[in-house]
Steps between C-alpha positions, in 0.01 A plus 500: 500500500284236338493144629636232266243292321505155653348235273540191722323458835686705761617383842659731758818370670583726795841498662539547876562877486167601346312263730666655804442856381133439425458322834645802681254721310208262570455485123557137398158498332647726230674197350158376385385827337618416146301176516807283451551188710771546763744210521734475797830325456578268792838659575349850508222389734764342724708819493213718616375265772806314638601765756288704738476844336243780507336348188573125513179397676288735288651359180453139607137564594438693177645222283290238679180706504541587132558132419789597276666224304862441595739385227751238614856560385824308502658807659285464812550122510876554487476759777296264719754219451785734589319607817427137592866409472588813696756605243704776662504714186135456398430769245198720568567814293302545179333158516155650445621665181661174387173316564307760301759473221447122507123551482522745209728260311250218555217728384692568178493127425143423605202472271268675493716805538450736793642846546680530832524846653789500747431765765821613667622774726867433556707762318762235420247318281417817311863537403589130469526293189203295619381270220137566418356264236297651215174398666586677826534858620659656803352801672576681820259556785485870407429420135214269604356766731520761223335256257217442748460875544495560124233232459287669767532204739699699755453860601865573584815293449691749714254447786579126507873576508441753778298253707771233467773744602299636793443143620878444503587367156833609353372537146755511219578851379592364157229547242470242225452585228696817576304824505545699175 
């Protein structure tokens, strides 16, 4: 499998799932291996830090220590307003993905062009009709780990998966792209 040639500057946009998996595996530093800037979307950062979980504190500290930029989205602003008004049916499902979609759409309109690499783990995204602009790509956590291994930046993609699972992560069994 050869990586696509990306002509514009690349920025990595991780969803909550990959962040959680890599936090369980104590492998968040792998996101920096390709040399691409990592951009957190505000809604995703909120999703991974809003509740006390086995990885929430680690992810909050990592984001702060890494001084990662956080992209503001209308999706998160809307969510915050809904919470402030204590709307009984405040939507929480898939808001991180919507915020990333919003970010990728904005990136498609910005100049100079950037290539957004949407890093996902949720099997529903792999199968969904998620709109990915021409200047963006979507890859799974496994595909990123395999890419890092193929580039010689990671000894074993399977070892990272194993560490996450042993630490308690329920890692998706779905492989995207599907194995031949």
